[in-house]
C-alpha positions in Angstrom: 12.8 -7.0 1.4 15.6 -4.6 0.7 17.7 -2.1 -0.4 21.4 -3.0 -0.7 24.8 -1.2 -1.2 28.0 -2.4 -0.6 31.7 -1.0 -1.5 33.2 -2.5 -4.8 36.0 -3.9 -3.0 33.6 -6.2 -0.9 31.7 -6.9 -4.1 34.9 -8.4 -6.0 35.8 -10.1 -3.0 32.4 -11.7 -3.0 32.5 -12.4 -6.9 35.8 -14.3 -6.3 34.1 -16.3 -3.6 32.3 -18.0 -6.7 34.8 -20.4 -7.2 34.6 -21.7 -3.6 30.9 -22.1 -3.6 31.4 -23.9 -7.0 34.1 -26.2 -5.4 32.0 -27.3 -2.1 29.4 -29.8 -2.4 26.3 -29.8 -0.7 23.7 -32.8 -0.1 20.1 -32.4 -0.3 17.7 -34.0 2.3 14.2 -34.0 0.7 11.0 -34.5 2.3 7.4 -33.0 2.1 4.9 -31.1 4.6 1.5 -32.1 5.7 -1.5 -30.0 5.9 -0.5 -28.6 9.4 2.9 -27.6 8.3 4.6 -30.2 10.3 7.4 -32.7 8.2 6.2 -36.0 7.4 8.7 -37.4 9.2 10.5 -35.4 12.1 8.2 -32.8 13.4 6.0 -35.1 15.5 8.8 -37.1 16.7 8.9 -35.1 20.1 12.4 -34.5 19.6 13.6 -31.1 21.6 15.2 -28.9 18.4 16.3 -25.4 18.0 15.8 -23.8 14.4 17.6 -20.6 13.6 15.8 -18.2 11.2 18.0 -15.6 9.4 16.7 -12.1 8.1 17.5 -8.8 7.6 15.8 -5.2 7.9 12.1 -6.0 8.7 10.5 -9.2 7.9 7.6 -8.7 10.4 8.4 -12.2 11.9 8.8 -11.6 15.9 5.4 -12.3 17.0 4.9 -15.0 14.1 8.0 -17.2 15.4 6.4 -17.0 18.8 3.3 -18.2 17.3 4.9 -21.0 16.0 6.7 -22.0 19.0 3.2 -22.1 20.5 1.8 -24.5 18.0 4.9 -26.9 18.5 6.0 -27.8 22.4 9.3 -29.4 20.9 10.7 -26.5 18.6 12.3 -23.4 20.2 12.8 -20.8 17.0 15.8 -18.4 17.3 15.8 -15.1 15.2 19.0 -13.9 13.6 18.5 -10.4 12.4 21.3 -9.1 10.2 21.6 -4.9 10.6 21.4 -4.8 6.7 20.7 -7.1 3.8 24.5 -6.7 2.5 25.8 -8.4 5.6 23.1 -10.9 5.6 24.3 -11.7 2.1 28.2 -11.8 2.9 27.3 -14.2 5.9 25.1 -16.8 3.7 27.9 -16.8 1.2 30.6 -17.4 3.8 28.6 -20.1 5.3 27.7 -21.9 2.0 31.6 -21.5 0.9 32.4 -23.5 4.4 29.6 -25.8 4.0 28.6 -24.9 7.8 27.3 -22.1 10.0 24.3 -21.4 7.9 20.8 -20.7 9.5 18.2 -23.6 9.2 16.4 -20.9 7.2 17.9 -18.3 5.4 16.2 -15.2 3.9 17.5 -14.0 0.3 16.7 -10.6 -1.3 15.7 -10.6 -4.8 18.5 -8.7 -6.1 21.1 -11.2 -5.0 18.8 -14.3 -5.7 20.4 -15.0 -9.0 23.8 -15.4 -7.6 22.6 -18.3 -5.3 20.5 -19.9 -7.7 23.9 -20.8 -9.5 24.4 -23.2 -6.6 21.3 -25.3 -6.3 22.7 -27.9 -4.7 23.4 -25.7 -2.0 19.4 -25.7 -1.0 16.9 -27.9 -0.5 14.3 -28.5 -3.0 10.9 -27.0 -1.2 8.7 -28.0 -4.1 5.6 -29.2 -2.4 1.8 -29.6 -3.4 0.7 -27.3 -0.5 2.4 -24.7 -2.2 1.3 -25.2 -5.9 -0.4 -21.7 -6.8 0.9 -19.9 -3.7 2.7 -16.8 -5.7 2.3 -15.0 -8.4 4.0 -16.7 -11.3 6.6 -14.1 -11.6 7.8 -14.7 -7.9 7.8 -18.4 -8.0 9.6 -18.4 -11.5 12.3 -16.2 -10.3 13.1 -19.3 -7.5 12.6 -22.2 -9.8 15.8 -24.0 -11.5 15.6 -25.0 -15.0 15.0 -28.5 -13.9 12.1 -27.4 -11.5 13.8 -27.4 -8.1 12.2 -24.6 -6.0 14.8 -23.0 -4.1 12.9 -20.4 -2.1 9.3 -19.8 -0.8 8.2 -15.9 -1.6 7.8 -13.4 1.7 7.0 -10.1 0.2 7.2 -7.9 -2.9 8.0 -4.4 -2.9 5.2 -2.4 -4.9 6.2 1.3 -4.2 4.4 4.3 -3.3 5.6 7.8 -1.9 5.7 8.6 1.7 5.7 12.1 2.6 5.8 14.5 5.6 2.3 16.3 5.5 3.5 19.0 8.1 6.2 19.7 5.5 4.3 20.0 2.9 1.8 22.3 4.7 4.7 24.5 5.7 5.9 24.8 2.0 2.4 25.5 0.8 1.8 22.2 -0.8 -1.2 20.1 -0.6 -1.3 17.6 2.4 -4.3 15.3 1.9 -2.9 12.0 0.2 -5.3 12.1 -2.6 -4.4 15.7 -3.2 -0.8 14.6 -3.0 -1.5 11.6 -5.3 -2.7 14.1 -8.1 0.0 16.3 -7.4 2.6 13.9 -7.9 1.2 11.9 -10.7 3.5 11.8 -13.8 7.1 10.9 -14.6 10.3 11.1 -12.5 11.1 14.9 -14.0 7.5 16.2 -12.7 8.7 14.5 -9.3 11.7 16.5 -9.3 10.2 19.6 -10.5 7.5 19.4 -7.7 10.6 19.0 -5.3 12.0 22.4 -6.7 8.8 24.0 -5.7 9.2 22.4 -2.4 12.5 23.6 -1.4 12.2 26.9 -2.6 10.2 27.7 0.5 11.6 24.8 2.8 14.7 24.1 4.8 14.1 20.4 4.2 15.7 18.7 1.3 12.8 16.8 -0.9 14.3 13.4 -0.7 16.9 11.5 1.2 19.4 10.4 -1.2 20.2 10.0 -5.0 21.1 6.5 -4.3 17.7 5.7 -2.7 15.7 7.4 -5.5 18.1 5.3 -7.8 16.4 2.2 -7.0 12.9 3.4 -8.2 14.2 4.6 -11.3 16.6 1.4 -12.4 13.6 -1.0 -11.4 11.8 0.4 -14.4 14.2 -0.4 -16.8 13.4 -3.8 -18.2 17.2 -4.8 -19.0 19.4 -2.5 -17.1 22.8 -4.2 -16.6 23.1 -6.9 -17.9 21.2 -8.8 -21.1 20.0 -12.6 -20.7 23.0 -13.8 -22.9 25.5 -12.4 -20.0 26.7 -9.5 -21.9 27.1 -6.4 -19.5 25.6 -3.4 -20.8 25.4 -1.3 -17.8 28.1 1.1 -19.1 27.0 1.4 -22.8 22.8 1.8 -22.0 21.9 5.3 -22.8 18.9 4.7 -20.5 21.2 4.0 -17.8 23.6 6.9 -18.2 20.5 9.4 -18.9 18.9 8.3 -15.6 22.2 8.6 -13.7 22.7 12.2 -15.0 18.9 12.8 -14.2 19.0 12.0 -10.7 22.2 13.6 -10.0 21.0 17.1 -11.7 18.1 16.8 -9.3 20.3 15.9 -6.2 23.3 18.1 -6.8 22.1 20.8 -9.3 18.6 21.1 -8.0 19.9 20.5 -4.3 17.0 18.3 -4.0 18.6 15.6 -1.9 19.5 15.7 1.8 22.9 13.5 0.9 22.1 11.0 3.7 22.9 7.5 2.2 20.3 4.6 3.3 20.8 2.7 6.3 23.7 4.8 7.7 23.5 6.6 11.5 23.2 10.0 9.8 20.2 8.7 7.4 18.5 7.1 10.7 19.2 10.9 12.6 17.5 12.5 9.4 14.0 11.1 10.2 14.1 12.9 13.7 15.3 16.6 12.1 13.1 17.0 9.2 15.8 16.6 6.6 13.8 15.4 3.9 10.1 15.5 2.9 9.5 12.5 0.9 10.9 9.2 0.0 10.2 6.2 -2.1 8.1 4.1 0.0 7.8 -0.2 -0.7 5.6 -1.8 1.5 8.6 -2.9 3.6 9.8 0.5 4.2 6.9 1.4 6.5 7.9 -0.3 9.5 11.6 1.3 9.1 10.1 4.8 8.9 8.1 4.3 11.6 10.9 2.8 13.8 13.3 5.7 12.7 10.5 8.4 13.3 9.6 7.6 17.1 8.0 11.1 18.0 7.4 12.7 15.0 4.3 13.2 13.4 3.3 14.1 9.9 4.3 10.9 8.0 1.5 10.0 5.3 1.5 7.6 2.1 0.3 8.8 -1.4 -1.0 6.2 -4.1 1.1 7.3 -6.6 4.6 6.6 -8.1 6.8 8.3 -10.7 6.6 6.8 -13.9 3.8 4.5 -12.8 4.5 1.5 -11.1 7.9 -0.2 -9.6 8.8 -3.0 -7.5 11.6 -2.5 -5.2 12.7 -5.7 -3.0 11.1 -8.7 -1.9 12.9 -12.0 -0.5 12.6 -15.8 -0.1 13.1 -18.1 2.5 15.4 -21.0 1.9 16.7 -23.9 3.4 20.4 -24.6 3.1 20.9 -28.2 2.3 23.7 -28.2 5.3 21.2 -28.2 8.2 20.5 -30.7 10.7 16.8 -30.4 10.6 15.8 -30.0 6.9 12.3 -31.5 7.1 11.0 -28.9 10.5 12.8 -25.9 8.5 10.9 -26.4 5.6 7.5 -26.9 7.6 8.5 -23.7 9.4 9.3 -21.8 6.3 6.1 -23.3 4.4 3.9 -21.8 7.3 5.7 -18.3 7.4 4.9 -18.0 4.0 1.2 -19.1 3.8 -1.4 -16.2 3.3 -2.4 -16.0 6.7 1.1 -15.4 8.1 2.2 -13.1 5.4 -1.0 -10.9 6.1 -0.1 -10.9 9.8 3.2 -9.7 8.7 2.0 -7.1 6.6 0.1 -5.6 9.7 3.1 -5.8 11.7 5.6 -4.2 9.6 4.2 -3.3 6.3 5.9 -6.2 4.2 3.4 -6.4 1.4 2.4 -10.3 0.5 3.3 -11.9 -2.7 0.9 -14.7 -2.1 -2.4 -14.8 -4.7 -4.5 -15.5 -2.0 -3.4 -12.8 0.5 -3.9 -10.2 -2.2 -7.7 -11.0 -2.2 -7.8 -10.9 1.6 -10.3 -8.3 3.0 -7.9 -7.9 5.9 -5.4 -6.6 3.7 -7.5 -4.6 1.6 -9.2 -2.8 4.3 -5.9 -2.5 6.4 -4.6 0.9 7.7 -1.6 2.3 9.4 -2.2 4.6 12.3 1.5 6.1 12.3 1.0 7.2 8.9 -2.3 9.3 9.5 -4.4 6.2 9.1 -3.5 5.6 5.7 -5.4 2.9 3.9 -2.0 0.9 3.3 -3.6 -2.2 2.3 -5.7 -0.8 -0.7 -2.6 1.6 -1.6 -0.3 -1.2 -2.1 -2.6 -3.5 -3.6 -3.2 -0.7 -6.3 0.7 -0.1 -6.6 0.9 -3.9 -7.1 -1.5 -3.6 -10.0 0.5 -0.7 -11.5 3.7 -2.9 -11.8 3.8 -4.2 -15.9 7.1 -6.3 -15.6 10.2 -7.1 -13.6 13.7 -6.0 -14.6 16.1 -8.8 -15.5 18.6 -9.2 -13.2 21.4 -11.4 -14.3 24.4 -12.9 -11.6 26.2 -9.8 -11.8 23.2 -7.4 -10.9 24.1 -6.9 -7.5 27.6 -6.1 -7.7 27.1 -3.5 -11.1 24.1 -2.1 -8.8 26.4 -1.6 -5.8 29.2 0.2 -8.0 26.6 2.6 -9.6 25.4 3.4 -5.8 29.1 3.9 -5.0 29.4 6.6 -8.0 26.1 8.3 -6.8 27.6 8.4 -3.4 30.7 10.0 -4.4 28.9 12.8 -5.7 25.7 13.2 -3.7 26.8 12.0 -0.2 30.7 12.4 -0.2 30.9 15.4 -2.8 34.3 14.2 -4.0 33.4 13.8 -7.5 31.5 15.4 -9.8 28.9 13.3 -11.9 31.4 12.5 -15.2 34.7 11.4 -13.1 32.5 9.3 -10.8 30.8 7.6 -13.8 34.5 7.1 -15.2 35.1 5.4 -12.1 31.8 3.4 -12.3 32.8 2.4 -15.9 36.4 1.1 -14.5 34.9 -0.8 -11.3 32.3 -2.7 -13.9 35.4 -3.6 -16.2 37.3 -4.9 -12.9 34.5 -7.5 -12.2 35.6 -9.3 -15.5 
C-alpha cells in the first residue's frame, strides 16, 4: 500500500537512527499456527488479551478485524491507522529503536521493507507450513532473509490502471467508455501526456494531480532506478532517471498538465471535490481513497490500460515485532488476515489487490465490480494489469530516502514553484550526496 513522501531532513534523521536500531537487541519468540489460524500454544488458553494492528492508508481491515473478534471470544483487536505511510514508518522505527511501543502487528510498505530487513532480530519469524506457496514468488522472496527467515506476510500488490473522470472527458470531447479510453491511452508516457495536451486545450481541469504522483508510475518501470545491488548509488548519474525527471516536469509545468496538488495534502483531498484533474495513476488500493475523497462526485471510472505497459505501485506486508507480549496470537491473526479468503474481502471493501496466488484465480475477484467507478469490472481489470507486470524494480536500503529527495525536487517545481527543473535537480544531487 502506499505512496510515500517525506522531507529530506526527516529522511536523513531516520537514516541516522540506523545505528540505534543496529545496537538494540531483540528477542524472537517463535511458534506456529494450526489450521484454524489459532496459535499452537496460547490462543486456546482463554486468556483475555488485546492485540494492536498498525496500518496506514486503506487496508480494508475494519470489518475483517470485527469478524476475527467474533471468532475469538478472548481476543480484542485495536486498529491503529496512521494518516500516512511516512508517519507509520517513523513510528515503527522509533518503537524498534526504543525496543518498546510497537503494535503487535505492524504493516510495512514495500518501498521501505528493505530498510527493516536489515534488522531481522527485531521481527518474529513467520515461517509456517500453512503459508507455503501462498504468495507470488517475488512477493514472498522480498520478505525472506538469506537464511530463510520470513519477516512479513504479503497483503496487497499495486498493479496500476488509469482512473479517469468520464464526465470531464465528455466535456472536453474525448471518448468516455472505458474500452475506448483504454484504446485512447494505449502507448508510452509521452502518448499519455500528448492526450493530456488535447484535454487541457478544451478544459479548465488539469490532466493529472501532480508530477510526484505521476513519477511513481514512471520510476516503477525502471529495473534498477537508484541503487545497484552492489550498493552503489546511481540515482544522480542515471541517464534514464534524469530523462524521466525532465519528461514529467515538461508535461507538468511547460505543458501545464498538472494540477500541482501534492498527494495526501489537504489541497489534494479538496481537489477531488473541485474537478481539479481528470486522470490519475490508479493502483487497486487507490480506489478506496478516491471514493472516500470524492463523496458526492459522479463520473469516476477505470480504464484497463497503463502508460508503458505494466507497473506495480505499492503493496505491503504484515510483520510481528519480536518485542510483543502476544507473539503467537499476533502471528495467528496476521496469518488469517493474509489468507486468500480474507484478502478477497479486503479487495471488495477497499480495492486492495491481493498478492495471494489462490486469490488471483478466485471467481469472486474476477467477477468483482465497483459501483462507485461506474460498475467497472475492477477485479478483471487489475488481474489483467497484474499480468502486464514483467519485473519488479530493485529497491535497495536507500530507496526510500532517495525517492523522497526526488519527490522533493519535483514538488519544488510543480507544487511550490520555487525552482526551475535544473536548479531543483542540483539540489536533489546535493541531497543524495548528503545521505553519505
